[in-house]
N, C-alpha and C positions, 0 to 999 in steps of 0.2 A: 709743248712747243718744240717743233723740230728745228734742225740746224739752219734751214733757210730762213725761218722766222728770226733767229738770232742775227744772221747776216743782214737782213733787211733793217733791223733795228740799229745795228752797229753802223750801217752805211748812212742812215739819215738821222738817227737819234730818236726816231718815233716808231710807234707800232700801232696796231689796231685800237687799243684803248686811248690813244692820244686824242686830245680835243682840238678843235679848230683854234681856240684861244692859245693853246700850247704851241701849236705848229706855227702860228703867225706872231708869236711873242717877239717883239723887237722890230717888226716890220712897220715901216712908215708908208702908208698908202696915199699920203697927201698928193694931190695932183692926178690921181688915177680915177677912172670911172669904170664901173662894172655894171653890166646888166644881169640881174638875177631873175631867172624865170621861175614860176610857181613860188613866188616870194611871199605868199600869204598862208603857207602851211608847211609843216614838216621841215625838212632839211633846208628848204629855201629861206625860211624865217631865220634859222641859225646862221646861214651863210650871209644873209643881209646884215644881221646883227654884228657878226664878227668883222666883216669888211668895214662896216660903219665904225666900229671900235678902233680900227686901224687907220681911220681917216679917209677911206675911199668914198667917193661920191657914188651912191648906189641908186640905180634905176630899177625899181621893183616892177617887173613885168607880170601882171596878174589878170585873170579873167574877170574877177569881181573887185572893182576898185573900192567898194565899201569895206570889204575884208582887208584889202591892202592898206587902206587908210588907218584901220584899227591896228594892224601890225606896225605900221610906221609910228603911230602914236606910242605904242608899247616900247619900241626900240628907242625912240627919242627920250623916253623916261629913263631908260637904262644907260643911254649914251647921249648925254646932253651935247648939243652942237652937231649931231649926226646930220650928214647931208644925204637926204633921201627924197626921191621923186617916185610917185606911184603912177604907172601908166597902164592902160588897158592893152592886153595882148592875149588873143586866143590862138594858140599855135595850130589848131585844127582848121583855121580859116585863113586862106591866103590874103583875103581882103583885110583882115585884122593885122596880119603881118606887115602888109604894105603900108597900112595906116600908121602902125607903130614905127616902122623904119623911116617914114617921111617926117 
């Protein structure tokens, strides 16, 4: 670890191994809404889960609503009372983006 890594960790208290749960510990997201793209796989799932854990209303923007519904179900099992909506969004299609936005 070089000196700049130490400075970064000292300034924020976090570093690359820090988890989303650690970084958001103590954050109350009640009253906030977040749109999470690609929320049915990878980092999108973890982002939706942790935001839900913090009380944020999460709109899961996904291409496959079936996969999104499964992820929503899994998150609700882990975070009872989570506020999640699954909406179709294909970012490669302007028609889909317009439909999502409306």
